[in-house]
MDTraj code that builds the backbone (N, CA, C; nanometers):
import mdtraj as md
import numpy as np

residues = "UNK UNK UNK UNK UNK UNK UNK UNK UNK UNK UNK UNK UNK UNK UNK UNK UNK UNK UNK UNK UNK UNK UNK UNK UNK UNK UNK UNK UNK UNK UNK UNK UNK UNK UNK UNK UNK UNK UNK UNK UNK UNK UNK UNK UNK UNK UNK UNK UNK UNK UNK UNK UNK UNK UNK UNK UNK UNK UNK UNK UNK UNK UNK UNK UNK UNK UNK UNK UNK UNK UNK UNK UNK UNK UNK UNK UNK UNK UNK UNK UNK UNK UNK UNK UNK UNK UNK UNK UNK UNK UNK UNK UNK UNK UNK UNK UNK UNK UNK UNK UNK UNK UNK UNK UNK UNK UNK UNK UNK UNK UNK UNK UNK UNK UNK UNK UNK UNK UNK UNK UNK UNK UNK UNK UNK UNK UNK UNK UNK UNK UNK UNK UNK UNK UNK UNK UNK UNK UNK UNK UNK UNK UNK UNK UNK UNK UNK UNK UNK UNK UNK UNK UNK UNK UNK UNK UNK UNK UNK UNK UNK UNK UNK UNK UNK UNK UNK UNK UNK UNK UNK UNK".split()
xyz = np.array([
    [-1.8695, -5.3097, 1.8971],
    [-1.8681, -5.2309, 2.0186],
    [-1.7307, -5.1685, 2.0397],
    [-1.6268, -5.2468, 2.0107],
    [-1.4916, -5.1976, 2.0260],
    [-1.4679, -5.0775, 1.9332],
    [-1.5158, -5.0842, 1.8094],
    [-1.5004, -4.9749, 1.7140],
    [-1.5753, -4.8504, 1.7581],
    [-1.6936, -4.8673, 1.8162],
    [-1.7718, -4.7539, 1.8639],
    [-1.6995, -4.6836, 1.9793],
    [-1.6420, -4.7606, 2.0694],
    [-1.5658, -4.7038, 2.1798],
    [-1.4450, -4.6265, 2.1269],
    [-1.3733, -4.6833, 2.0323],
    [-1.2550, -4.6205, 1.9734],
    [-1.2931, -4.4904, 1.9012],
    [-1.4028, -4.4928, 1.8245],
    [-1.4498, -4.3753, 1.7522],
    [-1.4909, -4.2649, 1.8495],
    [-1.5608, -4.3000, 1.9567],
    [-1.6012, -4.2018, 2.0577],
    [-1.4777, -4.1398, 2.1232],
    [-1.3774, -4.2197, 2.1537],
    [-1.2535, -4.1732, 2.2139],
    [-1.1846, -4.0715, 2.1231],
    [-1.1752, -4.0988, 1.9943],
    [-1.1115, -4.0091, 1.8977],
    [-1.1891, -3.8777, 1.8868],
    [-1.3199, -3.8854, 1.8783],
    [-1.4021, -3.7647, 1.8645],
    [-1.3894, -3.6770, 1.9885],
    [-1.3936, -3.7357, 2.1069],
    [-1.3838, -3.6579, 2.2297],
    [-1.2518, -3.5824, 2.2392],
    [-1.1428, -3.6482, 2.2090],
    [-1.0132, -3.5841, 2.2232],
    [-0.9771, -3.4930, 2.1074],
    [-1.0331, -3.5144, 1.9919],
    [-1.0053, -3.4244, 1.8801],
    [-1.0886, -3.2977, 1.8885],
    [-1.1932, -3.2965, 1.9670],
    [-1.2785, -3.1790, 1.9795],
    [-1.2497, -3.0981, 2.1053],
    [-1.1457, -3.1309, 2.1777],
    [-1.1170, -3.0547, 2.2989],
    [-1.0805, -2.9117, 2.2630],
    [-1.1135, -2.8193, 2.3515],
    [-1.0933, -2.6775, 2.3260],
    [-0.9478, -2.6407, 2.3488],
    [-0.8787, -2.6030, 2.2418],
    [-0.7378, -2.5666, 2.2528],
    [-0.7206, -2.4158, 2.2638],
    [-0.8305, -2.3388, 2.2733],
    [-0.8210, -2.1947, 2.2834],
    [-0.8045, -2.1463, 2.4270],
    [-0.7976, -2.2376, 2.5237],
    [-0.7869, -2.1978, 2.6626],
    [-0.6476, -2.1506, 2.6993],
    [-0.5469, -2.1816, 2.6198],
    [-0.4133, -2.1359, 2.6515],
    [-0.3670, -2.0379, 2.5446],
    [-0.2511, -1.9780, 2.5663],
    [-0.2010, -1.8791, 2.4722],
    [-0.0815, -1.9299, 2.3928],
    [-0.0749, -2.0606, 2.3703],
    [0.0412, -2.1181, 2.3035],
    [0.0590, -2.0682, 2.1612],
    [-0.0485, -2.0319, 2.0926],
    [-0.0368, -1.9847, 1.9549],
    [-0.0412, -1.8328, 1.9445],
    [-0.0488, -1.7619, 2.0565],
    [-0.0564, -1.6173, 2.0532],
    [0.0825, -1.5560, 2.0411],
    [0.0872, -1.4371, 1.9829],
    [0.2123, -1.3648, 1.9674],
    [0.2294, -1.2647, 2.0813],
    [0.3464, -1.2064, 2.0894],
    [0.3886, -1.1198, 2.1992],
    [0.2836, -1.0157, 2.2383],
    [0.2340, -0.9384, 2.1400],
    [0.1412, -0.8298, 2.1731],
    [0.0055, -0.8817, 2.2187],
    [-0.0320, -1.0012, 2.1771],
    [-0.1566, -1.0619, 2.2264],
    [-0.1380, -1.1119, 2.3695],
    [-0.0272, -1.1820, 2.3935],
    [0.0003, -1.2353, 2.5268],
    [0.0162, -1.1221, 2.6278],
    [0.0803, -1.0124, 2.5870],
    [0.1097, -0.9014, 2.6777],
    [0.0156, -0.7830, 2.6610],
    [-0.0996, -0.8072, 2.6011],
    [-0.1987, -0.7020, 2.5824],
    [-0.2360, -0.6401, 2.7166],
    [-0.2270, -0.5069, 2.7224],
    [-0.2666, -0.4313, 2.8404],
    [-0.1831, -0.4649, 2.9640],
    [-0.0559, -0.5025, 2.9422],
    [0.0375, -0.5171, 3.0543],
    [0.1234, -0.3918, 3.0584],
    [0.1770, -0.3601, 3.1749],
    [0.2537, -0.2373, 3.1948],
    [0.3875, -0.2713, 3.2578],
    [0.4921, -0.2088, 3.2052],
    [0.6286, -0.2394, 3.2466],
    [0.7002, -0.1092, 3.2819],
    [0.7392, -0.0946, 3.4081],
    [0.8084, 0.0247, 3.4562],
    [0.9571, 0.0085, 3.4305],
    [1.0146, 0.1081, 3.3648],
    [1.1572, 0.1079, 3.3361],
    [1.2324, 0.1357, 3.4655],
    [1.3094, 0.0397, 3.5111],
    [1.3795, 0.0541, 3.6384],
    [1.5280, 0.0819, 3.6194],
    [1.5718, 0.0938, 3.4957],
    [1.7145, 0.1100, 3.4703],
    [1.7291, 0.1832, 3.3372],
    [1.7355, 0.3151, 3.3422],
    [1.7354, 0.3921, 3.2188],
    [1.8491, 0.4923, 3.2190],
    [1.9253, 0.4940, 3.1139],
    [2.0394, 0.5858, 3.1059],
    [1.9960, 0.7326, 3.1000],
    [1.8713, 0.7589, 3.0629],
    [1.8249, 0.8962, 3.0528],
    [1.7624, 0.9467, 3.1821],
    [1.7472, 0.8590, 3.2802],
    [1.6994, 0.8957, 3.4130],
    [1.5613, 0.9593, 3.4154],
    [1.4707, 0.9151, 3.3348],
    [1.3323, 0.9588, 3.3478],
    [1.2461, 0.8341, 3.3620],
    [1.1310, 0.8519, 3.4258],
    [1.0438, 0.7376, 3.4457],
    [0.9620, 0.7125, 3.3224],
    [0.9647, 0.5924, 3.2714],
    [0.8749, 0.5615, 3.1607],
    [0.8136, 0.4244, 3.1805],
    [0.6969, 0.4097, 3.1206],
    [0.6216, 0.2854, 3.1291],
    [0.5924, 0.2414, 2.9862],
    [0.6156, 0.1149, 2.9572],
    [0.5888, 0.0564, 2.8265],
    [0.4658, -0.0322, 2.8397],
    [0.3820, -0.0328, 2.7355],
    [0.2660, -0.1205, 2.7320],
    [0.2441, -0.1686, 2.5895],
    [0.1625, -0.2714, 2.5757],
    [0.1410, -0.3333, 2.4450],
    [-0.0066, -0.3579, 2.4184],
    [-0.0417, -0.3577, 2.2910],
    [-0.1735, -0.4005, 2.2450],
    [-0.1558, -0.4559, 2.1041],
    [-0.2434, -0.5463, 2.0616],
    [-0.2261, -0.6107, 1.9311],
    [-0.2286, -0.5148, 1.8121],
    [-0.2928, -0.3986, 1.8260],
    [-0.3057, -0.3080, 1.7111],
    [-0.1996, -0.1980, 1.7059],
    [-0.1059, -0.1942, 1.7999],
    [0.0015, -0.0942, 1.8023],
    [0.1356, -0.1663, 1.8160],
    [0.2432, -0.0993, 1.7752],
    [0.3752, -0.1562, 1.7999],
    [0.4016, -0.1591, 1.9494],
    [0.3817, -0.0438, 2.0142],
    [0.3879, -0.0342, 2.1601],
    [0.3427, 0.1048, 2.2014],
    [0.3207, 0.1206, 2.3310],
    [0.2881, 0.2487, 2.3925],
    [0.4035, 0.2858, 2.4848],
    [0.4261, 0.4168, 2.5002],
    [0.5251, 0.4634, 2.5979],
    [0.4694, 0.5856, 2.6692],
    [0.4628, 0.5756, 2.8001],
    [0.4236, 0.6864, 2.8861],
    [0.5490, 0.7303, 2.9592],
    [0.5812, 0.8601, 2.9541],
    [0.6963, 0.9047, 3.0312],
    [0.6732, 1.0397, 3.0945],
    [0.7480, 1.0588, 3.2021],
    [0.7381, 1.1809, 3.2794],
    [0.8780, 1.2247, 3.3165],
    [0.9062, 1.3517, 3.2917],
    [1.0330, 1.4126, 3.3297],
    [0.9983, 1.5438, 3.3988],
    [0.9993, 1.5425, 3.5304],
    [0.9555, 1.6596, 3.6061],
    [0.8071, 1.6825, 3.5840],
    [0.7713, 1.8024, 3.5372],
    [0.6319, 1.8347, 3.5098],
    [0.5876, 1.7922, 3.3704],
    [0.6813, 1.7512, 3.2872],
    [0.6481, 1.7123, 3.1508],
    [0.5996, 1.5667, 3.1482],
    [0.4775, 1.5457, 3.0998],
    [0.4174, 1.4128, 3.0931],
    [0.3676, 1.3914, 2.9504],
    [0.3943, 1.2744, 2.8952],
    [0.3474, 1.2461, 2.7598],
    [0.3236, 1.0967, 2.7430],
    [0.2248, 1.0637, 2.6614],
    [0.1971, 0.9250, 2.6261],
    [0.1895, 0.9165, 2.4743],
    [0.2715, 0.8298, 2.4173],
    [0.2761, 0.8121, 2.2723],
    [0.2543, 0.6652, 2.2383],
    [0.2046, 0.6424, 2.1179],
    [0.1994, 0.5067, 2.0649],
    [0.2548, 0.5093, 1.9234],
    [0.2982, 0.3913, 1.8779],
    [0.3492, 0.3782, 1.7424],
    [0.2767, 0.2653, 1.6724],
    [0.2518, 0.2858, 1.5443],
    [0.1869, 0.1860, 1.4594],
    [0.2784, 0.1555, 1.3413],
    [0.2562, 0.0404, 1.2795],
    [0.3298, 0.0116, 1.1564],
    [0.2885, 0.1140, 1.0522],
    [0.3861, 0.1817, 0.9915],
    [0.3564, 0.2854, 0.8933],
    [0.4769, 0.3123, 0.8042],
    [0.4501, 0.3811, 0.6934],
    [0.5531, 0.4220, 0.5986],
    [0.5233, 0.5638, 0.5521],
    [0.6278, 0.6464, 0.5430],
    [0.6140, 0.7824, 0.4926],
    [0.7231, 0.8085, 0.3900],
    [0.7011, 0.9085, 0.3055],
    [0.8028, 0.9515, 0.2089],
    [0.8236, 1.1018, 0.2219],
    [0.9459, 1.1444, 0.1858],
    [0.9836, 1.2867, 0.1877],
    [0.9506, 1.3539, 0.3203],
    [1.0112, 1.3036, 0.4257],
    [0.9855, 1.3526, 0.5608],
    [1.0906, 1.4565, 0.5985],
    [1.0443, 1.5761, 0.6333],
    [1.1313, 1.6851, 0.6773],
    [1.1441, 1.6760, 0.8287],
    [1.2639, 1.6400, 0.8778],
    [1.2847, 1.6209, 1.0213],
    [1.4289, 1.6547, 1.0555],
    [1.4531, 1.7191, 1.1602],
    [1.5836, 1.7561, 1.2166],
    [1.6805, 1.8126, 1.1118],
    [1.6309, 1.8955, 1.0226],
    [1.7153, 1.9584, 0.9218],
    [1.7442, 1.8728, 0.8006],
    [1.6827, 1.7569, 0.7922],
    [1.7024, 1.6664, 0.6787],
    [1.5674, 1.6351, 0.6141],
    [1.5734, 1.5976, 0.4887],
    [1.4552, 1.5448, 0.4216],
    [1.4851, 1.3984, 0.3923],
    [1.4106, 1.3108, 0.4565],
    [1.4310, 1.1673, 0.4403],
    [1.3394, 1.1149, 0.3301],
    [1.3990, 1.0357, 0.2400],
    [1.3194, 0.9778, 0.1311],
    [1.2104, 0.8873, 0.1858],
    [1.2469, 0.8031, 0.2831],
    [1.1484, 0.7129, 0.3437],
    [1.1721, 0.7015, 0.4940],
    [1.0639, 0.6825, 0.5650],
    [1.0662, 0.6479, 0.7074],
    [0.9674, 0.5336, 0.7235],
    [1.0094, 0.4280, 0.7918],
    [0.9254, 0.3090, 0.8036],
    [0.9322, 0.2536, 0.9450],
    [0.8167, 0.2255, 1.0063],
    [0.8072, 0.1566, 1.1354],
    [0.7454, 0.0209, 1.1080],
    [0.8166, -0.0864, 1.1410],
    [0.7696, -0.2210, 1.1068],
    [0.8003, -0.3224, 1.2168],
    [0.7162, -0.4255, 1.2241],
    [0.7473, -0.5434, 1.3056],
    [0.8424, -0.6289, 1.2223],
    [0.9558, -0.6618, 1.2803],
    [1.0540, -0.7454, 1.2123],
    [1.0333, -0.8913, 1.2493],
    [1.0028, -0.9141, 1.3770],
    [0.9851, -1.0499, 1.4264],
    [0.8956, -1.0446, 1.5498],
    [0.8073, -1.1427, 1.5611],
    [0.7216, -1.1503, 1.6789],
    [0.6961, -1.2961, 1.7123],
    [0.7298, -1.3321, 1.8348],
    [0.7012, -1.4659, 1.8857],
    [0.6219, -1.4480, 2.0145],
    [0.6040, -1.5529, 2.0882],
    [0.5295, -1.5443, 2.2141],
    [0.6044, -1.4592, 2.3175],
    [0.7374, -1.4648, 2.3188],
    [0.8161, -1.3973, 2.4227],
    [0.8982, -1.2788, 2.3730],
    [0.9043, -1.2558, 2.2416],
    [0.9891, -1.1499, 2.1872],
    [0.9163, -1.0714, 2.0788],
    [0.9361, -0.9397, 2.0817],
    [0.8857, -0.8509, 1.9772],
    [1.0021, -0.7653, 1.9305],
    [1.0315, -0.7678, 1.8000],
    [1.1363, -0.6853, 1.7418],
    [1.0724, -0.5889, 1.6434],
    [1.0943, -0.4585, 1.6654],
    [1.0408, -0.3553, 1.5764],
    [1.1571, -0.2697, 1.5252],
    [1.1372, -0.2073, 1.4080],
    [1.2409, -0.1224, 1.3506],
    [1.1843, 0.0086, 1.3004],
    [1.2660, 0.1110, 1.3135],
    [1.2445, 0.2425, 1.2548],
    [1.3579, 0.2585, 1.1540],
    [1.3254, 0.2583, 1.0255],
    [1.4269, 0.2675, 0.9201],
    [1.4067, 0.3963, 0.8421],
    [1.5156, 0.4735, 0.8259],
    [1.5095, 0.5960, 0.7467],
    [1.6145, 0.5912, 0.6376],
    [1.5816, 0.6463, 0.5218],
    [1.6803, 0.6634, 0.4144],
    [1.6920, 0.8124, 0.3878],
    [1.8138, 0.8628, 0.4002],
    [1.8377, 1.0049, 0.3847],
    [1.9160, 1.0370, 0.2585],
    [1.9126, 1.1638, 0.2198],
    [1.9893, 1.2119, 0.1050],
    [2.0593, 1.3419, 0.1438],
    [2.1499, 1.3869, 0.0597],
    [2.2187, 1.5160, 0.0781],
    [2.2797, 1.5316, 0.2165],
    [2.3601, 1.4355, 0.2561],
    [2.4283, 1.4429, 0.3853],
    [2.3480, 1.3925, 0.5040],
    [2.2251, 1.3559, 0.4835],
    [2.1431, 1.2986, 0.5909],
    [2.1608, 1.1475, 0.5867],
    [2.1974, 1.0898, 0.6998],
    [2.2352, 0.9484, 0.6984],
    [2.1148, 0.8541, 0.6990],
    [2.1391, 0.7350, 0.6485],
    [2.0443, 0.6255, 0.6612],
    [2.0597, 0.5705, 0.8020],
    [1.9483, 0.5420, 0.8688],
    [1.9548, 0.4861, 1.0031],
    [1.8547, 0.3726, 1.0183],
    [1.8888, 0.2822, 1.1070],
    [1.7965, 0.1774, 1.1478],
    [1.8004, 0.1682, 1.2993],
    [1.6863, 0.1924, 1.3617],
    [1.6737, 0.1752, 1.5061],
    [1.5947, 0.0468, 1.5269],
    [1.6574, -0.0489, 1.5930],
    [1.5933, -0.1773, 1.6218],
    [1.5682, -0.1843, 1.7714],
    [1.4456, -0.2190, 1.8079],
    [1.4104, -0.2343, 1.9484],
    [1.3601, -0.3769, 1.9687],
    [1.4224, -0.4463, 2.0633],
    [1.3864, -0.5848, 2.0920],
    [1.3299, -0.5919, 2.2336],
    [1.2014, -0.6209, 2.2426],
    [1.1344, -0.6411, 2.3709],
    [1.1369, -0.7913, 2.3984],
    [1.1847, -0.8307, 2.5150],
    [1.1884, -0.9733, 2.5473],
    [1.1421, -0.9965, 2.6905],
    [1.0445, -1.0853, 2.7048],
    [0.9965, -1.1241, 2.8371],
    [1.0963, -1.2241, 2.8951],
    [1.1549, -1.1902, 3.0075],
    [1.2502, -1.2786, 3.0745],
    [1.1761, -1.3751, 3.1669],
    [1.0820, -1.3206, 3.2434],
    [0.9915, -1.4002, 3.3262],
    [0.8648, -1.3194, 3.3456],
    [0.7715, -1.3664, 3.4230],
    [0.6420, -1.2984, 3.4331],
    [0.6516, -1.1574, 3.4910],
    [0.7645, -1.1235, 3.5545],
    [0.7806, -0.9909, 3.6148],
    [0.8891, -0.9050, 3.5520],
    [0.9622, -0.9568, 3.4530],
    [1.0768, -0.8847, 3.3982],
    [1.0738, -0.8813, 3.2463],
    [1.0954, -0.7611, 3.1928],
    [1.1036, -0.7359, 3.0500],
    [1.2366, -0.6654, 3.0231],
    [1.3083, -0.7071, 2.9180],
    [1.4250, -0.6302, 2.8752],
    [1.3911, -0.5616, 2.7438],
    [1.4491, -0.4439, 2.7263],
    [1.4306, -0.3664, 2.6041],
    [1.5707, -0.3334, 2.5528],
    [1.6057, -0.3953, 2.4414],
    [1.7368, -0.3722, 2.3801],
    [1.7176, -0.2731, 2.2659],
    [1.7971, -0.1673, 2.2665],
    [1.7884, -0.0586, 2.1697],
    [1.9181, -0.0588, 2.0879],
    [1.9070, -0.0749, 1.9565],
    [2.0240, -0.0756, 1.8681],
    [2.0034, 0.0320, 1.7621],
    [2.0904, 0.1315, 1.7606],
    [2.0834, 0.2400, 1.6638],
    [2.2016, 0.2258, 1.5677],
    [2.1723, 0.1988, 1.4416],
    [2.2764, 0.1790, 1.3407],
    [2.2641, 0.2885, 1.2352],
    [2.3739, 0.3541, 1.2051],
    [2.3772, 0.4562, 1.1018],
    [2.5079, 0.4427, 1.0256],
    [2.5252, 0.5241, 0.9237],
    [2.6427, 0.5102, 0.8373],
    [2.7732, 0.5300, 0.9130],
    [2.7696, 0.6004, 1.0266],
    [2.8914, 0.6242, 1.1033],
    [2.9169, 0.5264, 1.2159],
    [2.8265, 0.4328, 1.2408],
    [2.8499, 0.3382, 1.3488],
    [2.7230, 0.2812, 1.4086],
    [2.7365, 0.2412, 1.5366],
    [2.6240, 0.1775, 1.6041],
    [2.6323, 0.2045, 1.7537],
    [2.5167, 0.2351, 1.8146],
    [2.5025, 0.2464, 1.9596],
    [2.4077, 0.1366, 2.0036],
    [2.4316, 0.0851, 2.1226],
    [2.3444, -0.0210, 2.1737],
    [2.3377, -0.0115, 2.3246],
    [2.2162, -0.0273, 2.3803],
    [2.2004, -0.0381, 2.5248],
    [2.0754, -0.1196, 2.5545],
    [2.0703, -0.1756, 2.6745],
    [1.9568, -0.2560, 2.7184],
    [1.9096, -0.2035, 2.8528],
    [1.7777, -0.1914, 2.8680],
    [1.7184, -0.1519, 2.9957],
    [1.6238, -0.2622, 3.0418],
    [1.5949, -0.2616, 3.1694],
    [1.5080, -0.3628, 3.2290],
    [1.3800, -0.2984, 3.2790],
    [1.2694, -0.3668, 3.2591],
    [1.1408, -0.3203, 3.3092],
    [1.0817, -0.4216, 3.4050],
    [1.0138, -0.3719, 3.5085],
    [0.9422, -0.4559, 3.6048],
    [0.7937, -0.4442, 3.5776],
    [0.7253, -0.5560, 3.5798],
    [0.5812, -0.5565, 3.5578],
    [0.5098, -0.4800, 3.6692],
    [0.4101, -0.4004, 3.6283],
    [0.3295, -0.3231, 3.7231],
    [0.1891, -0.3816, 3.7263],
    [0.1210, -0.3651, 3.8391],
    [-0.0169, -0.4131, 3.8498],
    [-0.1140, -0.3236, 3.7753],
    [-0.0842, -0.1951, 3.7661],
    [-0.1693, -0.1036, 3.6909],
    [-0.0798, -0.0065, 3.6168],
    [-0.1373, 0.0616, 3.5208],
    [-0.0551, 0.1500, 3.4402],
    [-0.1235, 0.2808, 3.4116],
    [-0.1479, 0.3092, 3.2856],
    [-0.2055, 0.4354, 3.2431],
    [-0.3187, 0.4096, 3.1457],
    [-0.3987, 0.5116, 3.1234],
    [-0.5077, 0.5021, 3.0278],
    [-0.4553, 0.5343, 2.8889],
    [-0.4932, 0.4544, 2.7912],
    [-0.4519, 0.4794, 2.6528],
    [-0.5273, 0.5967, 2.5918],
    [-0.6340, 0.6429, 2.6576],
    [-0.7205, 0.7458, 2.6021],
    [-0.6509, 0.8773, 2.5687],
    [-0.5481, 0.9143, 2.6441],
    [-0.4778, 1.0399, 2.6198],
    [-0.3504, 1.0224, 2.5383],
    [-0.3241, 0.9032, 2.4907],
    [-0.2030, 0.8783, 2.4128],
    [-0.2199, 0.9324, 2.2711],
    [-0.1110, 0.9856, 2.2169],
    [-0.1133, 1.0390, 2.0817],
    [-0.0177, 0.9598, 1.9931],
    [-0.0419, 0.9646, 1.8647],
    [0.0395, 0.8940, 1.7666],
    [0.1806, 0.9512, 1.7670],
    [0.2803, 0.8663, 1.7945],
    [0.4200, 0.9085, 1.7899],
    [0.4597, 0.9505, 1.6502],
    [0.3953, 0.8898, 1.5523],
    [0.4072, 0.9282, 1.4125],
    [0.5458, 0.9573, 1.3628],
    [0.5504, 1.0168, 1.2479],
    [0.6758, 1.0402, 1.1789],
    [0.7627, 1.1450, 1.2491],
    [0.7068, 1.2340, 1.3259],
    [0.7870, 1.3366, 1.3904],
    [0.8511, 1.2918, 1.5217],
    [0.8277, 1.1700, 1.5608],
    [0.8920, 1.1109, 1.6771],
    [0.9497, 0.9767, 1.6349],
    [1.0795, 0.9651, 1.6362],
    [1.1363, 0.8349, 1.6058],
    [1.1028, 0.7392, 1.7183],
    [1.1194, 0.6113, 1.6918],
    [1.0732, 0.5106, 1.7881],
    [1.1263, 0.5353, 1.9293],
    [1.2531, 0.5645, 1.9410],
    [1.3045, 0.5812, 2.0756],
    [1.4271, 0.6657, 2.0726],
])
top = md.Topology()
chain = top.add_chain()
for i, resn in enumerate(residues, 1):
    res = top.add_residue(resn, chain, resSeq=i)
    for name in ("N", "CA", "C"):
        top.add_atom(name, md.element.get_by_symbol(name[0]), res)
traj = md.Trajectory(xyz[None], top)
């Protein structure tokens, strides 16, 4: 009888549903369909960031009458003609993703006077209402870095009108 009780106890607790929490989920899963209003931006335009598991991120921004929504996906291109340069490669990739942090990079390799660059963007959830976005731009001549803060919004925008940021729009 003692063994039967012990066996029942083990079976009950080993079969408990562990899918009720998000402990094993990554940043874009945990923050799927959340919206973050940029409250501190050096460029002084309103933008909203959002996430979904199948995209790096979404960005909706408005500057006066100009409104645009873009998304970025992991991708690689070769021989990209952009801003007067032909880049051998352009790559958008997830570098690191945990439950609270997402790091993505835009890496370009240039030739004939066009510099190699790496733009690293680190999204970090500070608390349930605050997101920081750290932007690091590294090129052969140096590095720029700034961080902005986003506040969680109750509603955001529809992804239906968003277009692929693609190779002709660098990450940020």
